[in-house]
C-alpha positions, 0 to 999 in steps of 0.5 A, a space after each residue: 164133854 165141854 172143854 173151855 177155850 183160852 188163848 195166850 201168847 206164852 204159856 208157862 207150866 210151873 211157878 218155880 224159879 224156871 217158870 217165874 224167871 221165864 215169865 218176867 224175861 218174856 214180859 221184859 223182852 216183849 211187853 205187848 205179849 200175853 204171858 200166862 203162868 199156870 201152876 198146879 198149886 198156888 203161885 209162889 207157895 208150891 214147888 221145889 224152888 221155895 224149898 231150897 235151903 242150901 243156896 246158889 252156886 256161882 263163881 264170884 269170889 277172888 280165887 274162883 272162876 267159871 272155869 273152876 265151877 265148870 270143872 267141878 260140875 263136870 267132875 261131879 256129873 262123872 263126865 256125862 254132862 252135856 258140856 254146853 248146857 253145863 257151861 251155860 249154867 256156870 256163866 249164866 249164874 254170874 249174870 242171874 245172881 246179880 239180877 236177883 240182887 239188883 232187879 228182883 230184890 233178893 238180899 243174901 247174907 253178907 261178909 263184914 266188908 259188905 260183899 256177898 258171903 259164900 259158904 262151903 258145899 260138898 263136892 266143890 273145890 271152892 266155897 261158892 254158894 250164895 245163901 240167905 241163911 238156910 232159907 234161900 229158896 223162900 227168898 228167891 221165890 217170894 221176891 220173884 212172885 212179887 215181881 210177877 204180881 206187879 206185872 200184867 201176867 195172867 195166873 192160872 192157879 191150881 190148874 194141872 196140865 194133863 196133856 200136850 196137845 199137838 197141832 192139827 195134821 197138815 200145814 203146821 207139821 210137828 208143832 205144839 198147839 197148846 196144853 189141856 189143863 184141869 182146874 182143880 177148883 172146878 174139875 173143868 177142862 180148859 185148853 189153853 192155845 199158845 204160840 209158845 209153851 214152857 215145861 217147867 213143872 219140876 221133877 219130884 221123885 215122890 215115888 220113893 219111900 223117903 222123898 224130899 218134894 212136897 206131895 204136889 210133885 209127881 213128875 207130871 212134866 216128864 210124863 207129859 213129854 213121854 206121852 207126847 213122843 219126846 225123848 228123856 235122857 239119863 233117867 236112871 240118875 235120881 239123886 238121894 240127899 243124904 240127910 232127910 229127917 226121920 220123924 216117924 212113919 205117920 208123918 209126911 215130914 219124914 224125908 224133909 231135908 236137913 240141909 247139906 250146908 250142915 256138913 259143909 260147916 263141920 256137921 258130923 254123921 254118926 251111926 246108931 252107936 254114935 260112931 263117926 263113919 264117913 272116913 271109912 268110905 271117903 277121904 273127904 268124909 262128910 263133904 264128899 259128894 251126895 252119891 257117895 254119902 248116901 251109899 255109905 249111909 245105906 250100907 250102914 243101915 243095911 248092916 243094922 247100925 242104926 238109930 231107934 227108927 232105922 236111920 242114922 244121926 247128924 250132929 252139930 254139937 262139936 261146933 260153936 252153938 251160937 254159930 249153928 243158931 245164927 247160920 242155920 236158924 231155919 233148920 234149928 227152928 224146924 228141927 225144934 218144932 219136930 222135937 229135935 235139938 240140932 244144936 247140941 243133940 242128935 237128929 236122926 236122918 235117912 237118905 231121901 230121894 231129892 232130885 232128878 238129873 235126868 229128863 227131857 232133852 233140850 238145847 241151850 236156848 231151851 228149845 225141844 224136838 217139838 216145835 213150840 215147846 220149850 223146857 227148863 229146870 228139873 224137867 230137863 236132863 243133861 245139865 248135871 250129868 250123873 250127880 248134881 252138886 248141891 247149890 247147882 239146882 236153883 242156879 239151873 232153874 233160874 239160868 235157864 228159865 231166864 233163857 227160855 223167857 228170852 227165847 220164846 219172846 224172840 221166836 214167836 213168828 207163827 200165829 197159834 196153831 189149831 189143835 188136833 181135836 181128836 187128840 184133845 178129846 182123847 186126852 180129856 177122856 183119858 183123864 176121866 177114865 177112872 170115874 164109874 169104875 169100882 173104887 180102889 185103894 189108892 193109898 195102899 197102891 201109893 205105899 207099894 209103889 214107894 216101897 218098891 222103888 226104894 227097895 229095888 230101884 233106889 240107892 243100890 241096885 242090881 239086875 234082879 232088883 230092877 227086873 223085879 221093880 219093872 215087873 212090879 211097876 207094870 203090875 201096878 199100872 194095871 192095878 191103877 187101871 182097875 182103881 175107880 173113883 166114885 162118880 161125883 163132882 170133880 171140883 176139888 176131887 183130890 182122889 182123882 188127882 191122887 189117881 193122876 199122880 200115880 199115873 205119872 209116878 208109875 210111868 216115870 218110874 218105868 223110865 227110871 228103871 228101864 234106863 237103870 237096866 241099860 246102864 251096866 256100870 256104876 256112875 254117879 247117882 246110879 250104883 249097880 252092885 253087880 257092876 260096881 266099877 265105873 266105866 272109863 270116862 272116855 266111854 261115857 254115854 247117855 241112856 235115852 228113853 221114849 214111849 212106844 205105845 205102851 212100852 218104854 224103849 231105851 237106847 244108849 248114845 255116846 256123850 259128847 266132850 264139846 269143851 274138855 275131854 276126860 284127863 284134860 281140864 280148863 284150869 292151869 295145873 296150879 289152879 286145879 288143886 
């Protein structure tokens, strides 16, 4: 089996906010270094950051503070955040937003006096979300991509990472040698030897029936980390965005976000009879946190109080039509393209799997337990705790992406390591194992997976449902092993990549379910109907999963309150209101 060999100083997996910021920071810190970005799709045209609609949380305005942003983040995360990571997020966001405007070239919406406009977002005590209409992600990624293209940064587009390859046994110890990739265009294997690797592929809970991320997302980074023997924490914390568009069962558009800023601006949620219902569940109404709104919507749906396609409604008709058209231009146009009137009518929506708060354990400098491997963005866990505040996601990716770039550039002391050739060959062979077997129905398997996760491991969970999900996932893993591919040219073999996607989704789904079984309380995005009460914040803990052979193991570890303890605040009493 032929494997092409490439060498670089720094290899970045992913081209979202984390990956592109890391590339730019590494190149700025050490221009002599060779920096390579490998992306599953096209640079600047794929991934999740580009899809960000809402905006970027940062404490800029008078009356706001990084301490207030921090406390909102900790309270939203139900006190299981890694507080050092959360503090790094809120302090770093201030620096990064100025960098985005003054160095990267982003132009965000302004107030009449020229200051940056900041809008309301659910779950926050201050209007701190910087935005570019409702197309903030496109603005950020377009400008970042332009900066990457203008520099001597190597790009490996349509290259899929399939294995983290360790160094050869001996002098290098527990160290990463590089990454095995598949060139989607040719089907060829390429091993990229690197002195440092950044895992920034993004999460993407596409194993659920309704999901936000695009089809190229399949939790590959988390699966790579598990197979490399690394630990993931709080994997049960899967965030459902309350308002995903219902456009019919025959389109992938279903699940696309109707952005949160609509509710922040005064948008109302209605049941199938056009009754406003959120006040029945939370005093904050539609501006409650995403987990609360999603559960309320699920309860309404389960009770049968739905629209014609099984969803609920969002409406902006009580607001000024001109305001809606101006502030949410992208949303209005997207809904119109699908045949819905966002300004004056009703748009059917459903909670949609959106973001994974759990992920790889990492440090504030983005190092991981594997020497040479760094991580940033949605591949990581700990920043958001049990529930991510809307607007904190793109801040997370850009803040830690920049840190990762600086850290990698400063830490390149050793030369590239020789790979473990046995592990390299075994990884390539594992990718090829479906070829030559009788073909199976991958589409049916994907549908079964999404239905199982939605029903038994989604917004509302029970032990019986989770055990059923775990058993079902193990059966699906066996079914996938029996699904073969026709022996043919591997160039642009999309069936092969569907197979690899399912392998990652099933493995990460097992991690989600195993962690959910271990948390016998309700906390943020994780709600157990058989254990509805939250545990006292003082006893907050993390779930930690790892792969042991073919088995997913879980343990719990107490959360550390490194900056503030439950019942306390960094804010003065007058500020906390």
